[in-house]
Residue frames as a rotation matrix with the C-alpha (Angstrom) as fourth column:
MET 1
0.035 -0.724 -0.688 234.51
0.065 0.689 -0.722 68.18
0.997 -0.019 0.071 210.40
THR 2
0.951 0.309 -0.024 234.62
0.023 0.007 1.000 67.16
0.309 -0.951 0.000 214.04
GLU 3
0.256 -0.873 0.414 237.58
-0.883 -0.385 -0.267 67.88
0.393 -0.297 -0.870 216.25
PRO 4
0.088 -0.270 -0.959 239.61
0.080 0.961 -0.264 64.75
0.993 -0.054 0.106 217.17
ARG 5
0.951 0.271 0.152 239.44
-0.144 -0.050 0.988 63.82
0.275 -0.961 -0.008 220.84
GLN 6
0.053 -0.959 0.279 242.59
-0.861 -0.185 -0.473 64.06
0.505 -0.215 -0.836 222.90
HIS 7
0.809 0.054 -0.585 244.01
0.167 0.934 0.317 60.83
0.564 -0.354 0.746 224.24
PRO 8
0.904 -0.399 0.156 246.29
-0.341 -0.450 0.825 61.10
-0.259 -0.799 -0.542 227.27
ARG 9
0.234 -0.878 0.418 249.08
0.003 0.431 0.902 58.89
-0.972 -0.210 0.103 225.89
ASP 10
-0.339 -0.318 0.885 248.75
0.827 0.347 0.441 59.14
-0.448 0.882 0.145 222.13
PRO 11
-0.395 0.170 -0.903 248.68
-0.141 -0.982 -0.123 62.56
-0.908 0.079 0.412 220.44
LEU 12
-0.874 0.037 -0.484 247.75
-0.484 0.012 0.875 60.89
0.038 0.999 0.007 217.12
HIS 13
-0.754 0.629 0.190 244.66
0.479 0.723 -0.498 59.14
-0.451 -0.284 -0.846 218.54
GLY 14
0.218 0.976 -0.007 241.71
0.617 -0.143 -0.774 59.77
-0.756 0.165 -0.633 216.24
VAL 15
0.241 -0.212 -0.947 243.73
-0.560 -0.827 0.042 61.75
-0.792 0.520 -0.318 213.67
THR 16
0.817 0.102 0.567 243.73
0.343 0.704 -0.621 60.36
-0.463 0.702 0.540 210.13
LEU 17
-0.231 -0.938 0.257 246.72
0.760 -0.010 0.650 60.44
-0.607 0.345 0.716 207.82
GLU 18
-0.035 0.308 0.951 244.74
0.868 -0.462 0.182 62.67
0.495 0.832 -0.251 205.46
THR 19
0.920 0.386 -0.061 244.15
0.352 -0.749 0.562 65.17
0.171 -0.539 -0.825 208.28
ILE 20
0.398 -0.861 -0.316 247.88
0.442 -0.122 0.889 65.20
-0.804 -0.493 0.332 209.07
VAL 21
-0.399 -0.556 0.729 248.89
0.897 -0.074 0.435 65.81
-0.188 0.828 0.529 205.43
LYS 22
0.269 0.591 0.760 246.30
0.706 -0.658 0.262 68.58
0.655 0.467 -0.594 204.98
TYR 23
0.917 0.044 -0.398 247.27
0.350 -0.567 0.746 70.26
-0.193 -0.823 -0.535 208.27
LEU 24
0.085 -0.980 -0.178 250.99
0.511 -0.110 0.853 70.30
-0.856 -0.164 0.491 207.49
GLU 25
-0.364 -0.162 0.917 250.40
0.924 -0.184 0.335 71.43
0.115 0.969 0.217 203.89
ALA 26
0.596 0.673 0.439 248.17
0.587 -0.737 0.335 74.29
0.549 0.058 -0.834 205.05
LYS 27
0.907 -0.237 -0.349 250.57
0.191 -0.505 0.841 75.40
-0.376 -0.830 -0.413 207.77
HIS 28
0.114 -0.989 -0.096 253.98
0.015 -0.095 0.995 74.83
-0.993 -0.115 0.004 206.12
GLY 29
0.526 0.146 -0.838 253.33
-0.789 -0.285 -0.545 74.21
-0.318 0.947 -0.035 202.41
TRP 30
0.993 -0.104 0.062 254.61
0.121 0.901 -0.417 71.52
-0.013 0.421 0.907 200.06
HIS 31
0.452 -0.882 0.135 258.02
-0.241 -0.267 -0.933 73.16
0.859 0.390 -0.333 199.72
GLU 32
-0.086 -0.469 0.879 258.77
-0.975 -0.142 -0.171 72.94
0.205 -0.872 -0.445 203.46
MET 33
0.696 0.377 0.611 257.35
-0.512 0.857 0.055 69.43
-0.503 -0.352 0.789 203.62
GLY 34
0.921 -0.380 -0.085 259.72
0.147 0.542 -0.827 68.42
0.360 0.750 0.555 200.81
ASN 35
0.139 -0.900 0.413 262.65
-0.582 -0.412 -0.701 70.05
0.801 -0.143 -0.581 202.61
ARG 36
-0.015 -0.103 0.995 261.97
-0.986 0.168 0.002 68.22
-0.168 -0.980 -0.104 205.87
ILE 37
0.086 0.091 0.992 261.00
-0.049 0.995 -0.087 64.88
-0.995 -0.041 0.090 204.34
PRO 38
-0.331 -0.309 -0.891 262.57
-0.806 -0.399 0.438 64.68
-0.491 0.863 -0.117 200.86
ILE 39
-0.444 0.292 0.847 260.18
0.412 0.906 -0.097 62.37
-0.796 0.305 -0.523 199.03
ARG 40
-0.929 -0.030 0.369 258.95
0.366 -0.229 0.902 62.76
0.057 0.973 0.223 195.44
CYS 41
-0.094 0.989 0.118 255.28
0.896 0.033 0.443 63.14
0.434 0.147 -0.889 196.35
PHE 42
0.497 0.197 -0.845 256.16
0.635 -0.747 0.200 66.34
-0.591 -0.635 -0.497 198.26
LEU 43
-0.314 -0.807 -0.501 258.75
0.166 -0.566 0.807 67.65
-0.935 0.170 0.312 195.78
PHE 44
-0.983 -0.096 -0.154 257.32
-0.141 -0.133 0.981 67.02
-0.115 0.986 0.117 192.29
ASP 45
-0.485 0.870 -0.084 253.70
-0.370 -0.117 0.922 67.81
0.792 0.478 0.379 191.43
PRO 46
-0.998 0.010 -0.055 252.53
0.054 0.430 -0.901 67.33
0.015 -0.903 -0.430 195.03
SER 47
-0.179 0.980 0.091 248.96
-0.557 -0.177 0.811 66.39
0.811 0.095 0.578 195.90
VAL 48
-0.087 0.240 0.967 247.16
-0.961 0.234 -0.145 64.99
-0.261 -0.942 0.210 198.91
LYS 49
0.852 0.523 -0.025 246.18
-0.506 0.809 -0.299 61.88
-0.136 0.267 0.954 196.94
SER 50
0.500 -0.733 -0.461 249.71
-0.126 0.466 -0.876 61.01
0.857 0.496 0.141 195.78
SER 51
-0.386 -0.651 0.654 251.07
-0.737 -0.209 -0.643 61.69
0.555 -0.730 -0.399 199.27
LEU 52
0.233 0.561 0.794 248.51
-0.904 0.426 -0.035 59.43
-0.358 -0.710 0.606 200.94
THR 53
0.923 0.090 -0.374 249.23
-0.277 0.830 -0.484 56.63
0.267 0.551 0.791 198.45
PHE 54
0.103 -0.978 -0.182 252.98
-0.178 0.162 -0.971 56.82
0.978 0.133 -0.158 199.11
LEU 55
-0.408 -0.308 0.860 252.77
-0.835 -0.254 -0.487 57.29
0.369 -0.917 -0.153 202.88
ARG 56
0.561 0.681 0.470 250.44
-0.800 0.593 0.096 54.31
-0.213 -0.430 0.877 203.33
LYS 57
0.930 -0.233 -0.285 253.01
0.062 0.864 -0.500 52.08
0.363 0.447 0.817 201.60
THR 58
0.036 -0.995 0.098 256.14
0.246 -0.086 -0.966 53.54
0.969 0.059 0.241 203.21
PRO 59
0.639 0.339 -0.690 256.33
0.692 0.137 0.709 53.17
0.335 -0.931 -0.147 207.01
TRP 60
-0.283 -0.822 -0.494 259.53
0.942 -0.335 0.018 55.22
-0.180 -0.460 0.869 207.55
ALA 61
-0.803 0.008 0.596 258.10
0.263 -0.892 0.367 58.26
0.535 0.452 0.714 205.74
ARG 62
0.249 0.965 0.076 254.78
0.202 -0.129 0.971 57.99
0.947 -0.227 -0.227 207.55
GLU 63
0.393 -0.176 -0.902 256.57
0.914 0.176 0.365 57.81
0.095 -0.969 0.230 210.92
LYS 64
-0.713 -0.699 -0.055 258.55
0.701 -0.713 -0.014 60.97
-0.030 -0.049 0.998 210.13
LEU 65
-0.545 0.584 0.602 255.39
0.041 -0.698 0.715 62.81
0.838 0.414 0.356 209.08
GLU 66
0.500 0.771 -0.395 253.46
0.413 0.189 0.891 61.69
0.761 -0.609 -0.224 212.17
ALA 67
0.030 -0.576 -0.817 256.33
0.995 -0.062 0.080 62.68
-0.097 -0.815 0.571 214.48
TRP 68
-0.876 -0.328 0.353 256.51
0.402 -0.902 0.160 66.11
0.266 0.282 0.922 212.84
TYR 69
-0.118 0.928 0.353 252.75
0.026 -0.352 0.936 66.57
0.993 0.120 0.018 213.22
ALA 70
0.525 0.316 -0.790 252.78
0.722 0.326 0.610 65.47
0.450 -0.891 -0.057 216.87
THR 71
-0.402 -0.750 -0.525 255.61
0.892 -0.450 -0.040 67.90
-0.206 -0.484 0.850 217.64
ASP 72
-0.824 0.067 0.563 253.93
0.261 -0.837 0.481 70.69
0.503 0.543 0.672 215.67
VAL 73
0.161 0.961 0.223 250.62
0.028 -0.231 0.973 70.45
0.987 -0.150 -0.064 217.53
GLY 74
-0.076 -0.313 0.947 252.45
-0.811 -0.534 -0.241 70.40
0.581 -0.786 -0.213 220.87
GLY 75
0.640 0.373 0.672 251.89
-0.732 0.563 0.384 66.87
-0.235 -0.737 0.633 222.04
GLY 76
0.848 -0.269 -0.457 254.68
-0.116 0.747 -0.655 65.03
0.517 0.608 0.602 220.34
PHE 77
0.609 -0.733 -0.303 257.99
0.770 0.455 0.448 63.60
-0.190 -0.507 0.841 221.29
GLY 78
-0.398 -0.889 0.225 260.61
0.910 -0.414 -0.028 66.26
0.118 0.194 0.974 221.81
SER 79
0.105 0.448 0.888 258.13
0.236 -0.879 0.415 69.03
0.966 0.165 -0.198 222.46
GLY 80
0.902 0.253 -0.349 258.33
0.396 -0.168 0.903 71.09
0.169 -0.953 -0.252 225.60
PRO 81
0.771 -0.615 0.164 261.17
-0.635 -0.761 0.130 72.85
0.045 -0.205 -0.978 227.36
VAL 82
0.148 -0.831 -0.537 264.73
-0.200 0.506 -0.839 71.64
0.969 0.231 -0.091 227.34
ARG 83
0.697 0.100 -0.710 265.55
0.575 0.513 0.637 69.71
0.428 -0.852 0.301 230.48
GLY 84
-0.051 -0.750 -0.659 267.29
0.984 -0.150 0.095 71.84
-0.170 -0.644 0.746 233.10
THR 85
-0.842 -0.213 0.495 266.12
0.345 -0.919 0.192 75.20
0.414 0.332 0.847 231.78
GLN 86
-0.282 0.759 -0.587 263.66
0.724 -0.233 -0.649 77.65
-0.629 -0.608 -0.485 233.22
PRO 87
0.461 0.498 0.734 261.49
0.858 -0.460 -0.227 80.14
0.224 0.735 -0.640 231.32
GLY 88
0.975 -0.034 0.218 263.27
-0.044 -0.998 0.039 83.44
0.216 -0.047 -0.975 230.82
ILE 89
0.427 -0.881 0.204 266.73
-0.536 -0.065 0.841 82.03
-0.728 -0.469 -0.500 231.64
ASP 90
0.521 -0.309 -0.795 269.10
-0.764 0.247 -0.597 81.05
0.381 0.918 -0.108 228.86
ALA 91
0.969 -0.236 0.070 270.65
0.192 0.901 0.388 77.61
-0.155 -0.363 0.919 229.15
LYS 92
0.384 -0.910 -0.155 274.42
-0.744 -0.404 0.532 77.73
-0.547 -0.089 -0.832 229.70
PRO 93
0.540 -0.248 -0.804 276.56
-0.604 0.552 -0.575 75.85
0.586 0.796 0.148 227.19
ARG 94
0.989 -0.122 0.079 278.11
0.038 0.741 0.670 72.68
-0.140 -0.660 0.738 228.55
PHE 95
0.301 -0.933 0.199 281.47
0.750 0.360 0.555 72.78
-0.590 -0.018 0.807 226.80
GLY 96
-0.055 -0.559 0.827 283.83
0.994 -0.112 -0.010 75.10
0.098 0.822 0.561 225.05
SER 97
-0.028 0.036 0.999 282.53
0.430 -0.902 0.045 78.63
0.902 0.431 0.010 225.37
GLY 98
0.904 0.365 -0.224 282.61
0.334 -0.272 0.902 79.09
0.268 -0.890 -0.368 229.16
PRO 99
0.656 -0.691 0.304 285.38
-0.744 -0.660 0.106 80.68
0.127 -0.296 -0.947 231.21
GLN 100
0.279 -0.680 -0.678 288.69
-0.042 0.697 -0.716 78.85
0.959 0.228 0.166 231.26
ARG 101
0.949 0.030 0.315 289.80
-0.315 -0.010 0.949 77.47
0.032 -1.000 -0.001 234.64
């Protein structure tokens, strides 16, 4: 199997849906996939084939799976440090738990 090429603006460029399902299943397992995206093909008698069939027909579920994969491999939306924080320094809470003035 060849490694998918990186595309500067699209972390999913060149990655098939089958590759995504197999990657997440190998890394997290069907149980975790069913917890994060509660669909029958992940929860009851899961298989790659049944998952691909469902995901190809259901755009919202496919979008959730692709977003999870993109975040998991480090190139997705929401990955990276929290804005305003620096490595090694804890972010201060905005409201409620700070000193009273």
